[in-house]
N, C-alpha and C positions, 0 to 999 in steps of 0.2 A: 777838600778832596780833590785829588788829581787823578784824572783817568789817564790810562796809558794802553797802547796796544802790547798784549804779552804773548809770546809763543811758549807754550807748555814744554818744559824741558825732558817731559817723558813721553807724551803722545804728540807733541807737536802742533796741537791744536792752537789756532790764533783766536784771540778775544780780547775785547775791551774790558778793563777792569781797574778798579781803585786798589786792589790787593797788590802787597809787594812780594808775595809768594812767587817764586819761579814755577810753580806748577798749578794746574787748574784744580777745581774742587775735587773731581774723581781721582785725579792721579795724586794728589795730597793723600787722600785717604788710602789709596792703594799702596803708597810709599809707607804710611804708619802701619799698615797690616803687614807689610813686608818686613819691618822692623820687629814688630811683636812676634811673627813667626821664628825669626832668629833667635830673639831673646828668651821666649817663654820656655822652650825646651831647657836651656841652660839653667834658668831660675829653678825649674822643676827638680833638675838634678841636684842643683846647688842646696836644696831644702831637704835633700836626703830621700828623694823618690826616684824610682827608675822608671822612665817613659817607655810605655809599651806600644802605643799608636796615638795617632792624632796629629793636628786637630781634626775633628769633625764639626761641621756647622749645624746647630740644631735649628729647629724651626724659627727660634728667636733671633737667630743671628749669632749666638754666643759660641765661642770655640770650646769644644769639648775634648778633653784628653783622657787617655786611658793609662793607667800607671800602676806600678807595685808599690805599696806603702811600706815604710820601715818594719811594720808588725807583720807583713807578708800578705796581705789582702790586695786584691785587685780592686781598683776604685775608678770608676768613670764620672768626671767632674768637669763642671764649667770652671774655665781658668780663673775668672775673677772670684769665684767662690773658693776656689783652691787657695788663693791668696789670703782671702780673709780668714778662713779657718786655720790655716797653718800659722798665720800671725797671731791669731787668737790665742791658739794653743800655746806658742812660744811666751807670749805676755804673761800667761797665767800660770806658766810652769805645768802645763798639762802634757800627757803623752802626744806624739805625733797625730795630727789630724787624720782620721781615716772614715771612709764612708760606711764601713762595716762596723767598726769598734765604737765609732762614735755614737750611733743610736743606742747600742747596747750600755756605753757608759751612761747615757743621759738617763736610760729607764732605771738603770741601778741607783743613781743619784736620786731619782724621785723617789723610789722606794725607801731608800736609806732615810731620805727626809721625812718620809711619812712615819717610818720606825721611830726617829727621833721625836717627832712631835706628838705622836700618840703612845708611845713606850710599848710598843708592840713589836715582837721579834719574828721577823720572816726569814725563811731560808732564801738566800739569794740565788743559789744554785738551783732550788727548786722552782724559782720564779722563771729563771731563765729557760728551764726545761718546759715549764708551763707555756711560756711565750712561743717557743718554737713549735710545740704541738698545735696551739691555736691557729699559728700562721698555716701551717700544713693543713690542717682541717677546714680552715677557711677557704682555702683554694679549691679544695674537694667539694664544699657546699656550694661554692660559686658555680663550678662546672655543671653540678647537678640542678641548681636553680637558676641559672643563667637568664632564663626567660623572664623569671618574675623579678629578679635582681636588677637586671639591665635590659628592660624591655625596649629602650630607645637605641641599644647598640652602642653606648657611648664608648668611646676609645679609652683603653686603659695604658698607662704609662707614668714614667717618673715625673713628667710635666704635663699630664692629662688626668684622667680621673682614678683615684685611689680606691681599692676595696677597703672600706672604713669599718671599725667597730663601734656601734652607736654607745655601748658601754666599753670604754677602753680596756685593753687587755690587762693593763696593771689594776684597774678598778675591779676587773672581773676576779682577779687572783686575790685581792684584799678581800672580796666578798664570799671567798671560798667556793666559787663557781667551777664546774668541770671545764676541761678544754671543750668538749662537745657543746655544753652550754654556750660558752663564750664564742664558739664559730657557728652558733645556729643562725638559720636564715633570718630569724627575728632580730638578731644583733648585728645583722651586715646591712651596709648600704654603699653605693657609688657616690664618692664625694671628690669635688674638684680639688686638685692637689694643694692650691694655695689655702683653701679652706682647712683642709686636712691638717696641714702642717701649723696652721694658726690655732687648730682647735684645742691643742694641749690635753688636759685630763678632763675637758667638759663633756658631760654627758648629753648626747642629742636625744 
C-alpha cells in the first residue's frame, strides 16, 4: 500500500491517502449524487412517466420523485423503488407500475385467488366500492376516536404509522361485514408501516 498526498479535484482539500481516486470521500459521493440527479429524470421519462417534481429527500436520505403514470395517476415514489417496480412489471408483462393502481390490482388478485380456491363468486366492483367506503369511514372513526386510538400521538405517514384494520378489509368483505363494522374503533389500530406492509392478510 502506497500512501501519497492528494489534492481533491473538487474541493481542493489536501490529504494523505492510499486511494487512487482524484476526489476525497465527500466529493466522490457528491459527484455520484450529481450524476444521479442528471440521469434519474431521463430514465423516468424513458420508462413512460412524466416527471412532475423532485427529487425531495425523505428522512431516510432517499430521493423521492413525483410523477404522472401512464395510466394518469400522480405517484410519489422513492427512485430505487420506482426502478424495481417498473422493472418487475415489464418482466412479468404487467401494466405499468403505479402507486394507485398497484394496490388495487393486488387486492383484486387476492380476492380472485380466494374465489378460485373456495369456488365462491364475489362481485369485484362491489368489493372495490366496499373498500373505498371502509377507508373513508375509518378516517372519520380515527378523527372521532383519536385519543383512544392514538394516545401517544404517534406520527402517521407513508413511512411512519399506518391506520390498520385488525381484520383486513378483504377479510371483512368475505365475512359479509358492513363498511361500518369494518371501520369500527374495535377493528382499528396504529401499526408501524413496515409491520403493516408485511402483515398481508393476517388477522391481529
